[in-house]
C-alpha positions in Angstrom: -4.9 -86.0 12.7 -1.1 -86.7 12.3 -1.2 -88.4 9.1 -3.3 -85.4 7.6 -0.7 -82.9 9.0 2.1 -85.0 7.6 0.4 -85.0 4.0 -0.2 -81.3 4.2 3.2 -80.6 5.1 4.3 -82.9 2.4 2.2 -80.9 -0.3 3.7 -77.7 1.2 7.3 -78.8 0.8 6.6 -80.1 -2.5 4.9 -76.7 -3.6 7.7 -75.0 -2.2 10.4 -77.0 -4.1 8.4 -76.8 -7.5 8.2 -73.0 -6.8 11.9 -72.7 -6.2 12.8 -74.7 -9.3 10.3 -72.3 -11.4 11.9 -69.1 -10.1 15.7 -70.4 -10.2 17.3 -68.5 -13.4 18.8 -70.9 -15.9 22.4 -70.8 -16.2 24.0 -67.8 -18.5 26.5 -68.1 -20.8 28.8 -65.3 -21.1 30.2 -64.1 -24.6 33.4 -62.0 -25.2 34.7 -60.6 -28.2 38.1 -59.7 -29.5 37.8 -56.0 -28.5 39.1 -56.8 -25.1 42.7 -57.0 -24.0 42.9 -60.7 -24.9 46.8 -60.3 -25.4 47.1 -59.5 -21.7 46.0 -62.9 -20.5 48.5 -64.7 -18.6 49.4 -67.9 -20.4 48.3 -66.2 -23.7 45.8 -69.0 -24.3 43.1 -68.5 -26.8 39.8 -67.0 -25.8 36.8 -69.3 -25.3 34.2 -69.1 -26.1 35.2 -67.4 -29.3 33.3 -64.0 -29.8 29.6 -64.2 -29.6 27.6 -67.6 -29.1 24.6 -66.9 -31.2 24.6 -69.1 -34.4 28.4 -69.7 -34.4 31.6 -68.2 -32.9 32.3 -65.0 -35.0 33.6 -61.9 -33.0 33.2 -60.1 -36.3 29.3 -59.3 -35.3 30.3 -57.5 -32.2 33.1 -55.4 -33.8 30.6 -54.3 -36.4 27.9 -53.5 -34.0 30.2 -51.2 -32.0 31.4 -49.5 -35.1 35.1 -50.8 -34.7 34.8 -52.8 -38.0 33.3 -50.0 -40.0 33.2 -52.1 -43.2 34.7 -55.2 -45.0 35.3 -55.0 -48.7 35.4 -58.6 -50.5 37.4 -59.0 -54.0 38.6 -61.8 -55.7 42.3 -61.5 -54.6 41.8 -58.9 -52.0 39.8 -58.6 -48.5 40.0 -55.3 -46.8 38.8 -54.7 -43.1 38.3 -51.0 -42.1 38.8 -50.3 -38.7 37.7 -47.2 -37.0 39.7 -46.8 -33.8 38.1 -43.7 -32.9 34.8 -45.2 -31.5 35.1 -44.8 -27.7 35.2 -48.3 -26.8 37.7 -49.5 -29.2 40.9 -49.7 -26.9 43.1 -49.5 -29.9 44.6 -46.8 -31.9 45.9 -46.5 -35.7 49.4 -47.6 -36.2 49.1 -44.8 -39.2 49.3 -47.3 -41.9 47.8 -50.2 -43.5 49.0 -53.8 -43.2 48.6 -56.3 -46.2 49.1 -60.0 -45.2 49.5 -62.2 -48.3 47.4 -64.9 -48.5 45.8 -63.9 -45.1 42.1 -64.4 -46.1 43.0 -67.7 -47.9 45.1 -69.2 -50.4 45.4 -66.3 -53.3 43.4 -64.0 -51.2 45.3 -61.3 -49.4 44.0 -59.6 -46.3 44.3 -55.8 -45.8 43.8 -54.2 -42.2 43.0 -50.5 -43.0 44.4 -48.9 -40.7 46.6 -51.3 -38.9 45.3 -51.1 -35.1 47.6 -51.4 -32.1 47.0 -51.4 -28.5 46.3 -48.2 -26.9 48.6 -47.5 -24.1 46.1 -45.2 -22.6 43.7 -48.2 -21.9 44.5 -49.4 -18.5 44.6 -53.1 -19.3 47.0 -52.5 -21.9 49.1 -50.1 -20.0 49.6 -52.7 -17.1 49.8 -55.7 -19.9 53.2 -57.7 -19.1 52.7 -59.2 -22.4 53.2 -55.7 -23.9 56.2 -54.7 -21.8 
């Protein structure tokens, strides 16, 4: 009788252990993108992981999905990234002009940020950012 109770207890314990393993969620992997106040990190270290994790590390997908990057024009000698800082979650504002970076998209290919976007001082993370003071 004692052996039977021990065997039954062992089976119940095994069943409970398997049930716990099956219902325990897998570890999640968080993704961030560059529409955050990344420049306010204490050490200025690079944000890791880079952008979204699905199929690579591009933060551009998230910025396009929010509408912050409204379009990207590709030419042979010029790439223009069009920003819309009026989207509600942008956390940045227009500087009032475009910025062209020579060879910014590769050798012989300039990069234009249209308009240049700068941290919005009304956004709390930027307002309290020691790196922006």
